[in-house]
C-alpha positions in Angstrom: 23.4 -9.3 -27.1 19.9 -8.9 -28.6 17.9 -11.8 -29.3 14.5 -11.8 -32.0 11.5 -13.5 -30.0 7.9 -14.1 -31.9 5.2 -13.8 -29.5 1.7 -13.3 -30.4 -0.6 -10.4 -30.4 -2.0 -10.4 -26.9 1.7 -11.0 -25.2 3.0 -8.2 -27.6 -0.1 -5.6 -26.9 0.5 -6.2 -23.4 4.0 -4.8 -23.6 3.5 -2.2 -26.1 1.3 -0.9 -22.8 3.7 -1.9 -20.4 1.5 -3.8 -19.0 3.6 -7.1 -18.8 6.9 -6.2 -17.8 8.5 -10.1 -17.7 8.5 -12.3 -20.6 8.7 -16.1 -20.0 10.5 -18.7 -21.9 10.0 -22.2 -21.3 13.4 -24.3 -21.1 14.2 -26.4 -24.4 17.4 -27.1 -25.9 16.8 -24.3 -28.1 17.2 -21.5 -24.9 19.5 -23.2 -24.0 21.9 -22.8 -26.3 20.5 -19.1 -27.4 21.1 -18.3 -23.1 23.5 -20.2 -21.7 27.5 -20.3 -21.6 29.3 -22.9 -20.3 32.4 -23.0 -18.8 34.9 -25.2 -17.1 35.7 -24.8 -13.5 37.8 -26.9 -11.3 37.0 -30.1 -13.8 33.1 -29.0 -13.3 30.5 -28.0 -15.9 29.2 -24.5 -15.0 26.6 -22.9 -16.9 26.1 -18.8 -16.5 23.4 -17.0 -18.4 24.6 -14.8 -21.2 24.5 -11.0 -21.1 21.1 -10.0 -22.9 21.3 -6.2 -23.8 17.8 -6.0 -25.6 15.2 -8.1 -27.0 13.4 -7.8 -30.9 9.7 -8.3 -30.3 7.5 -9.6 -33.5 4.0 -10.3 -34.1 2.6 -11.9 -37.3 4.2 -12.7 -40.8 5.7 -11.4 -43.7 8.0 -8.2 -44.0 5.4 -6.0 -42.5 4.9 -7.3 -38.6 5.2 -5.1 -36.3 8.3 -4.8 -34.1 9.4 -3.5 -30.7 13.0 -3.2 -29.6 13.2 -3.2 -25.8 15.2 -2.9 -23.3 15.9 -6.4 -21.3 17.2 -5.8 -17.6 18.1 -8.9 -17.0 17.4 -12.9 -18.0 17.0 -15.2 -15.1 16.1 -18.6 -14.3 13.1 -19.2 -12.7 13.4 -22.8 -11.2 9.9 -23.2 -9.5 8.3 -22.6 -13.3 11.9 -23.9 -14.8 11.4 -20.8 -17.7 13.7 -18.3 -18.4 12.6 -14.7 -17.7 13.6 -11.7 -19.1 13.0 -8.6 -17.8 12.0 -5.6 -19.9 12.6 -2.0 -19.6 11.8 0.4 -21.7 11.1 0.7 -25.2 13.8 1.8 -28.1 12.2 1.4 -31.0 8.9 0.8 -32.4 8.3 -0.6 -36.1 5.0 -1.1 -38.2 2.5 0.1 -35.3 -0.5 1.5 -36.6 -1.2 3.4 -33.0 -5.3 3.8 -32.7 -6.6 6.8 -31.0 -8.1 3.8 -28.5 -4.8 2.8 -27.6 -3.6 6.7 -26.6 -6.9 6.9 -24.6 -6.2 3.5 -23.0 -2.8 4.1 -22.4 -3.9 7.6 -20.9 -6.5 6.1 -18.8 -3.9 3.4 -17.3 -1.0 6.4 -16.9 -4.0 8.2 -15.0 -4.9 5.3 -13.1 -1.3 4.4 -11.9 -0.9 8.3 -11.1 -3.7 8.3 -8.9 -2.8 4.5 -6.8 1.1 6.4 -6.1 -0.8 9.5 -5.3 -3.0 7.2 -2.8 -0.1 5.1 -1.4 1.8 8.3 -0.3 -0.6 8.9 1.3 -1.0 6.1 3.3 0.6 4.5 6.6 2.8 1.1 4.6 2.2 -1.1 8.2 -1.9 -0.6 8.7 -3.1 0.9 5.3 -4.8 3.8 6.9 -4.4 7.2 5.7 -1.2 9.2 7.5 -0.8 12.2 9.4 -0.1 13.9 5.9 -3.7 13.5 4.4 -5.3 13.6 8.0 -3.4 17.1 7.9 -5.1 17.8 4.1 -8.5 16.4 4.8 -8.8 18.9 7.7 -7.8 22.0 5.3 -11.2 20.7 3.5 -13.3 19.8 6.3 -12.9 22.9 8.6 -14.0 24.7 5.2 -17.0 22.6 5.1 -20.7 23.6 5.4 -21.2 21.6 8.8 -17.8 22.0 10.3 -19.6 23.2 13.3 -20.6 18.9 13.9 -16.2 18.2 13.2 -14.8 16.1 15.7 -11.6 14.5 16.3 -11.2 11.1 18.4 -7.7 10.7 19.1 -7.2 6.9 20.0 -3.9 5.8 22.4 -3.1 2.4 23.0 -2.7 1.6 26.7 0.8 0.3 27.6 2.1 -0.5 24.4 5.4 0.2 25.0 5.1 -2.7 27.7 3.8 -5.1 24.9 6.9 -4.3 23.0 9.2 -4.8 25.5 7.3 -7.9 26.6 6.8 -9.7 23.3 8.7 -7.9 20.8 8.0 -5.4 18.0 6.0 -8.3 15.3 4.1 -8.8 18.0 3.4 -4.4 18.5 3.2 -4.3 14.9 0.3 -7.1 14.9 -1.4 -5.3 17.5 -1.3 -1.7 15.6 -2.8 -3.5 12.8 -5.6 -5.2 15.0 -6.3 -1.9 16.4 -6.4 0.3 11.9 -8.5 -2.7 11.5 -11.5 -2.0 14.5 -10.7 1.8 14.2 -11.4 1.8 10.2 -14.7 -0.6 10.7 -16.0 1.5 13.5 -15.1 4.8 11.3 -18.0 4.7 8.3 -20.4 4.1 11.4 -19.4 7.8 12.4 -19.6 9.0 8.9 -15.8 9.8 9.7 -12.6 8.5 8.6 -9.6 7.5 9.9 -5.5 7.8 10.2 -2.3 6.5 11.5 -1.4 9.8 13.5 2.5 7.8 14.5 3.0 4.8 16.7 0.5 3.5 18.7 -2.0 6.6 17.8 -4.7 7.1 15.7 -7.0 9.8 14.9 -10.6 9.7 13.6 -12.2 12.8 12.0 -16.0 12.7 12.1 -19.2 15.1 11.7 -21.7 13.6 14.5 -23.4 15.1 17.4 -22.0 14.6 20.5 -24.3 12.3 22.3 -24.7 9.6 19.6 -20.5 10.1 19.0 -19.9 9.2 22.3 -22.2 6.2 22.2 -20.6 4.7 19.2 -17.1 5.0 20.8 -17.8 3.4 24.0 -18.8 0.5 21.5 -15.4 0.6 19.6 -13.7 1.0 22.8 -15.1 -2.3 23.8 -15.2 -3.7 20.8 -11.4 -3.4 20.9 -10.6 -5.0 24.6 -13.4 -8.2 23.2 -10.8 -9.9 21.7 -6.9 -11.1 22.9 -4.0 -10.7 20.5 -2.5 -14.5 20.4 1.3 -15.1 21.6 3.0 -18.3 22.8 3.7 -16.7 26.3 0.5 -15.6 27.2 -3.0 -13.7 24.9 -2.6 -10.2 25.0 -5.5 -8.3 26.2 -5.8 -4.6 24.3 -7.2 -1.4 26.1 -7.5 2.3 24.1 -7.6 5.8 25.7 -9.4 8.5 23.8 -10.4 12.1 24.0 -12.5 13.8 21.8 -12.4 17.6 21.0 -14.6 19.7 18.7 -13.7 22.2 15.7 -16.6 24.7 17.3 -15.2 24.7 20.4 -11.7 25.5 18.8 -9.6 28.5 17.6 -7.7 27.1 15.3 -7.0 23.5 13.7 -3.9 23.2 15.6 -5.9 23.6 18.9 -8.6 21.5 17.8 -6.1 18.4 17.4 -4.1 19.5 21.3 -7.5 19.2 23.2 -7.9 15.7 21.6 -4.5 14.7 22.3 -4.8 16.1 26.0 -8.0 15.0 26.9 -6.2 11.4 25.9 -3.4 12.4 28.5 -6.7 12.5 30.3 -7.9 9.7 30.3 -4.6 7.7 31.3 -4.3 9.7 34.5 -8.0 8.8 35.2 -7.8 4.9 34.8 -7.2 4.2 31.0 -9.3 2.1 29.0 -12.1 5.5 28.8 -13.3 8.3 27.1 -12.8 11.9 27.8 -14.7 14.4 26.3 -14.2 18.0 25.8 
């Protein structure tokens, strides 16, 4: 079944430009008769929405008016807005459409922006919105080849007793803790001239370019800031602390050793009582 709908110029261009993917129509007598299939089942009236395969969307007047034939993936009823919603698919045909070079340029720019957005999403952790380990490894290849690579530092940050938080308060609370840590770490990473990443689980890494004395000073400020606030839970408020390990690329023979040294220092920090910083 194909339905023809006349729409305004702005909506027409948004659909043509793939910016609008749902077309809404108010519930009225016409659309009820067009879209509703009335059946009687067990002496009760039942309304089903008819299957619509495609829409012909027109704009303007006369025989030369522009039109699009577009796939209709689904027709749904939005009870909150009291509207029929047509879920749009791919464009099947175009008629009387003068595609200007400007429109082509806009479409290309839109596609490039979408590509960059998708690429960025692939490099980010879904829970915390920090960059993920994959992005960290790619950045390391770049950072270690920079002119000032001798100043490159890796800060390994591990939440203390995180398993106990998950076991005692649930994974939803654990996720809240990870988001809290990510926000704190990200905000302090800027002052370190660095970037923050979620390495995995409750482990985070900051890669930054900073001199040792200033780095230690700023990391202790971050450590104190993290434990300055509590995470609310109905059973009790939860205190969060972290153990940190720091390594310097100038002291490593490879990228793998660089990260491994920071990781080992975290284990040392935990062995020495947690909530502390250990430096290579």
